[in-house]
C-alpha positions as CSV (number, residue, x, y, z in Angstrom):
1,X,-37.9,0.7,-50.9
2,X,-39.2,-2.7,-49.8
3,X,-36.5,-5.2,-49.0
4,X,-37.8,-8.5,-50.4
5,X,-34.8,-10.7,-50.1
6,X,-31.5,-11.0,-48.4
7,X,-28.9,-11.0,-51.2
8,X,-25.1,-11.3,-50.9
9,X,-24.5,-7.5,-51.0
10,X,-27.0,-6.8,-48.2
11,X,-25.7,-9.7,-46.0
12,X,-22.1,-8.3,-46.4
13,X,-23.2,-4.7,-45.6
14,X,-25.1,-6.0,-42.5
15,X,-21.9,-7.7,-41.3
16,X,-20.0,-4.4,-41.6
17,X,-22.9,-2.7,-39.8
18,X,-22.8,-5.1,-36.9
19,X,-19.1,-4.6,-36.3
20,X,-19.4,-0.8,-36.5
21,X,-22.4,-0.9,-34.1
22,X,-20.4,-3.0,-31.6
23,X,-17.2,-0.9,-31.7
24,X,-19.0,2.5,-32.0
25,X,-16.3,3.6,-34.5
26,X,-15.8,3.2,-38.2
27,X,-12.1,3.3,-37.7
28,X,-12.1,0.4,-35.1
29,X,-14.5,-1.5,-37.3
30,X,-12.0,-1.1,-40.2
31,X,-9.2,-2.5,-38.1
32,X,-11.2,-5.6,-37.2
33,X,-12.4,-6.1,-40.7
34,X,-9.0,-5.4,-42.2
35,X,-10.3,-2.6,-44.4
36,X,-10.0,1.2,-44.4
37,X,-12.3,3.5,-42.4
38,X,-13.5,4.9,-45.7
39,X,-14.5,1.4,-46.8
40,X,-16.6,0.9,-43.7
41,X,-18.2,4.4,-44.2
42,X,-19.1,3.6,-47.7
43,X,-20.7,0.3,-46.7
44,X,-22.8,2.0,-44.0
45,X,-23.9,4.7,-46.4
46,X,-24.9,2.2,-49.0
47,X,-26.9,0.3,-46.4
48,X,-28.6,3.4,-45.1
49,X,-29.5,4.4,-48.7
50,X,-30.9,0.9,-49.4
51,X,-33.0,0.8,-46.2
52,X,-33.9,4.5,-46.4
53,X,-33.1,5.0,-42.7
54,X,-30.3,6.6,-40.7
55,X,-28.5,4.1,-38.6
56,X,-25.9,6.2,-36.7
57,X,-25.5,9.7,-35.4
58,X,-22.4,11.3,-34.0
59,X,-22.0,11.5,-30.2
60,X,-19.3,13.0,-28.0
61,X,-17.5,9.6,-27.7
62,X,-17.8,8.0,-31.1
63,X,-21.0,6.9,-32.9
64,X,-24.3,6.1,-31.4
65,X,-27.1,4.0,-32.9
66,X,-30.4,5.6,-33.8
67,X,-33.6,3.9,-32.8
68,X,-33.7,2.3,-36.2
69,X,-30.1,1.3,-36.0
70,X,-30.6,-0.3,-32.5
71,X,-33.5,-2.4,-33.8
72,X,-31.4,-3.5,-36.8
73,X,-28.4,-4.3,-34.6
74,X,-30.5,-6.5,-32.3
75,X,-31.8,-8.4,-35.4
76,X,-28.4,-8.8,-37.1
77,X,-26.7,-9.8,-33.9
78,X,-29.3,-12.6,-33.2
79,X,-29.1,-13.7,-36.8
80,X,-25.3,-13.9,-37.1
81,X,-25.0,-15.5,-33.6
82,X,-27.5,-18.1,-34.6
83,X,-25.4,-18.9,-37.7
84,X,-22.2,-18.9,-35.7
85,X,-23.7,-21.4,-33.2
86,X,-24.8,-23.7,-36.0
87,X,-21.3,-23.5,-37.6
88,X,-19.7,-24.2,-34.2
89,X,-21.9,-27.2,-33.8
90,X,-20.9,-28.5,-37.2
91,X,-17.2,-28.0,-36.2
92,X,-17.6,-29.5,-32.8
93,X,-16.1,-32.9,-33.8
94,X,-12.8,-31.3,-34.8
95,X,-12.6,-29.2,-31.6
96,X,-12.4,-32.5,-29.5
97,X,-13.3,-30.9,-26.2
98,X,-10.5,-28.3,-26.0
99,X,-11.0,-25.7,-23.3
100,X,-11.2,-22.3,-25.1
101,X,-9.9,-19.3,-23.2
102,X,-10.2,-15.8,-24.5
103,X,-7.9,-13.3,-22.7
104,X,-6.9,-9.7,-23.2
105,X,-3.6,-9.8,-25.2
106,X,-1.3,-8.1,-22.6
107,X,-2.2,-10.6,-19.9
108,X,-2.2,-13.6,-22.2
109,X,1.3,-12.9,-23.6
110,X,3.0,-11.6,-20.5
111,X,1.4,-13.5,-17.6
112,X,-1.0,-16.3,-18.5
113,X,0.9,-18.3,-21.1
114,X,4.2,-18.3,-19.2
115,X,2.4,-19.7,-16.2
116,X,0.3,-22.3,-17.9
117,X,2.6,-25.3,-17.8
118,X,1.8,-26.4,-14.2
119,X,-1.9,-26.5,-15.0
120,X,-1.3,-28.6,-18.1
121,X,1.0,-30.9,-16.1
122,X,-1.8,-31.5,-13.5
123,X,-4.4,-32.1,-16.3
124,X,-2.7,-34.2,-18.9
125,X,-5.9,-35.2,-20.6
126,X,-7.1,-31.6,-21.1
127,X,-6.4,-29.6,-24.2
128,X,-6.4,-25.8,-23.8
129,X,-6.7,-23.2,-26.5
130,X,-5.7,-19.6,-25.6
131,X,-6.9,-16.7,-27.8
132,X,-5.3,-13.2,-27.2
133,X,-8.2,-10.9,-28.0
134,X,-10.3,-8.2,-26.3
135,X,-13.5,-7.8,-28.3
136,X,-16.6,-7.3,-26.1
137,X,-18.1,-10.6,-24.9
138,X,-21.3,-11.3,-23.1
139,X,-22.8,-14.7,-22.3
140,X,-24.6,-15.0,-25.6
141,X,-21.5,-14.2,-27.7
142,X,-19.4,-16.6,-25.6
143,X,-21.8,-19.4,-26.4
144,X,-21.9,-18.5,-30.1
145,X,-18.1,-18.4,-30.4
146,X,-17.5,-21.5,-28.2
147,X,-15.6,-19.6,-25.6
148,X,-15.6,-21.4,-22.2
149,X,-13.7,-18.8,-20.2
150,X,-13.1,-15.1,-21.0
151,X,-10.7,-12.7,-19.1
152,X,-11.4,-9.0,-19.6
153,X,-9.9,-5.9,-18.0
154,X,-11.6,-2.6,-17.1
155,X,-13.6,-0.7,-14.4
156,X,-16.6,-3.0,-14.8
157,X,-17.6,-6.3,-16.5
158,X,-19.2,-6.4,-19.9
159,X,-23.0,-6.1,-19.8
160,X,-24.7,-9.5,-19.9
161,X,-21.7,-11.4,-18.7
162,X,-21.5,-14.2,-16.1
163,X,-18.6,-13.4,-13.8
164,X,-17.0,-16.3,-12.0
165,X,-14.7,-14.0,-10.0
166,X,-12.9,-10.7,-10.4
167,X,-9.3,-9.9,-9.5
168,X,-8.1,-6.4,-8.5
169,X,-5.3,-5.0,-10.6
170,X,-2.8,-2.5,-9.2
171,X,-2.2,0.2,-11.8
172,X,0.6,2.7,-11.6
173,X,3.0,4.7,-13.8
174,X,6.2,2.9,-14.9
175,X,9.3,4.0,-16.9
176,X,13.0,3.4,-17.2
177,X,15.2,4.3,-14.3
178,X,17.0,6.9,-16.4
179,X,13.6,8.5,-17.4
180,X,12.6,8.7,-13.7
181,X,15.9,10.4,-12.8
182,X,15.4,12.9,-15.5
183,X,11.8,13.5,-14.5
184,X,12.8,14.2,-10.9
185,X,15.7,16.5,-11.8
186,X,15.2,20.0,-10.6
187,X,14.7,22.5,-13.3
188,X,13.9,20.0,-16.0
189,X,11.5,21.6,-18.5
190,X,11.0,18.6,-20.8
191,X,7.4,17.5,-20.9
192,X,6.6,14.0,-19.6
193,X,5.4,11.7,-22.4
194,X,2.4,9.7,-21.4
195,X,2.3,6.4,-23.3
196,X,-1.3,5.3,-23.9
197,X,-3.0,2.0,-24.7
198,X,-5.7,3.4,-27.0
199,X,-8.1,0.5,-26.2
200,X,-7.5,-0.6,-22.6
201,X,-11.0,-2.1,-22.5
202,X,-14.1,-2.4,-24.6
203,X,-16.6,-1.1,-25.2
204,X,-16.6,2.7,-24.7
205,X,-13.1,3.3,-23.6
206,X,-11.4,6.4,-25.1
207,X,-7.7,6.4,-25.8
208,X,-7.0,8.5,-22.7
209,X,-9.4,6.9,-20.2
210,X,-6.9,4.8,-18.4
211,X,-4.4,7.7,-17.8
212,X,-7.3,10.0,-17.0
213,X,-8.1,7.8,-13.9
214,X,-4.5,8.4,-12.8
215,X,-4.3,12.1,-13.5
216,X,-7.7,12.8,-12.0
217,X,-6.4,11.4,-8.7
218,X,-2.6,12.1,-8.7
219,X,-2.0,14.5,-11.5
220,X,0.8,14.2,-14.1
221,X,4.0,12.5,-12.9
222,X,6.4,14.9,-11.3
223,X,3.8,17.7,-11.8
224,X,5.2,18.5,-15.3
225,X,3.5,19.4,-18.5
226,X,2.7,16.4,-20.7
227,X,2.4,15.2,-24.2
228,X,0.8,12.0,-25.5
229,X,1.9,9.0,-27.6
230,X,-0.6,6.3,-28.5
231,X,-0.3,2.6,-29.2
232,X,-3.0,0.0,-30.1
233,X,-1.4,-2.6,-27.6
234,X,-0.4,-2.1,-24.0
235,X,2.8,-4.1,-24.7
236,X,4.0,-1.5,-27.2
237,X,3.5,1.2,-24.5
238,X,5.6,-0.9,-22.1
239,X,8.3,-1.6,-24.6
240,X,8.5,2.2,-25.3
241,X,8.8,2.8,-21.6
242,X,11.7,0.3,-21.4
243,X,13.4,2.2,-24.2
244,X,13.1,5.5,-22.2
245,X,10.5,7.0,-24.5
246,X,8.1,8.0,-21.7
247,X,5.8,6.8,-18.9
248,X,3.3,4.0,-19.3
249,X,0.5,2.9,-16.9
250,X,1.7,-0.5,-15.7
251,X,-0.8,-3.2,-14.8
252,X,1.0,-5.1,-12.0
253,X,0.5,-8.6,-13.3
254,X,1.8,-7.7,-16.7
255,X,4.8,-5.5,-15.8
256,X,6.0,-7.6,-12.8
257,X,8.8,-9.3,-14.8
258,X,10.0,-6.0,-16.2
259,X,10.1,-4.5,-12.7
260,X,11.9,-7.6,-11.2
261,X,14.6,-7.3,-13.8
262,X,14.9,-3.5,-13.4
263,X,14.0,-2.8,-17.0
264,X,11.1,-0.7,-15.6
265,X,10.7,1.1,-12.3
266,X,7.7,2.8,-10.7
267,X,7.7,6.4,-12.0
268,X,6.4,7.9,-8.8
269,X,5.9,6.7,-5.2
270,X,2.1,7.1,-5.0
271,X,-0.8,4.8,-4.2
272,X,-1.7,2.6,-7.2
273,X,-5.2,2.8,-8.8
274,X,-7.6,0.3,-7.3
275,X,-10.7,0.7,-9.5
276,X,-9.5,-1.5,-12.4
277,X,-10.0,-5.3,-12.4
278,X,-9.8,-8.5,-14.4
279,X,-13.1,-10.1,-14.8
280,X,-13.2,-13.9,-15.4
281,X,-16.3,-14.9,-17.2
282,X,-18.0,-18.1,-18.1
283,X,-21.0,-19.2,-20.2
284,X,-22.8,-20.4,-17.1
285,X,-22.8,-20.0,-13.3
286,X,-22.2,-23.8,-13.1
287,X,-19.4,-24.4,-15.6
288,X,-18.2,-27.9,-16.5
289,X,-15.4,-29.8,-14.8
290,X,-12.6,-28.5,-17.1
291,X,-13.7,-24.9,-16.9
292,X,-14.1,-25.2,-13.1
293,X,-10.6,-26.6,-12.7
294,X,-9.1,-23.8,-14.8
295,X,-10.9,-21.1,-12.9
296,X,-9.8,-22.5,-9.6
297,X,-6.1,-22.6,-10.8
298,X,-6.4,-19.1,-12.3
299,X,-7.8,-17.6,-9.1
300,X,-5.0,-19.1,-7.1
301,X,-2.3,-18.1,-9.6
302,X,-3.6,-14.5,-9.7
303,X,-3.7,-14.3,-5.9
304,X,-0.2,-15.7,-5.7
305,X,1.1,-13.1,-8.2
306,X,-0.7,-10.3,-6.5
307,X,0.8,-11.1,-3.1
């Protein structure tokens, strides 16, 4: 069927399609769009029926775009980003020059925000807006969303990103002192519960990828059988570990306060992972004065916390 015009239904379905294409999962798309997985599936099926093409096929790790789906994704992405850029320009007068920082939620809540006061004190004329979020960002999307600085976590930076610097993160199992004592007890047959952050980074991270890096290198803590518990935020895994529910993979910058107060302890005495990093990204290799000042402060603060 020839598509002669872009009507409201088609535009809405294309928006659902774009989110599904970027997440590679109808379930994750539903979470972002605040609808059920079934609602996303129905929208995609309706779009495929109208366009008379198949947009996705199932792969080992989620959904994969077909050639037709990839072509449509590139077109919808460019179109929606163009509209977003125009809306951002219209809204620019109310933004009044605030530095917009997008940061993975765990680091934003547990590390960045508590340390922000000295930077603000040194820059009294600068407004800073912090967004705790982790959707995939490349340079084009940072521009369209008006994000000056983005901080993302994972084994590699997002494709198409401009990385100002990266910071190594030490990652190791953490648990309560009582849970470690039980884990080390001779003759204990209780399985160790691995507490997972189901989306440690985007895109293409499976719910078990972060722990898999550890177990591939060191095995399961205390060499015991394991079972899994999953959370959609790293903070929930850490709070469960504090409560003695299992072992979480601690990112050193995030769990440092919990370790210093004794609410968490290292579960095992083994070398931390070193292949995971924070990537600090900008719109341009030569950012403005405000972004440059924030990046310099951030790099020094991360180095100080790391040491």
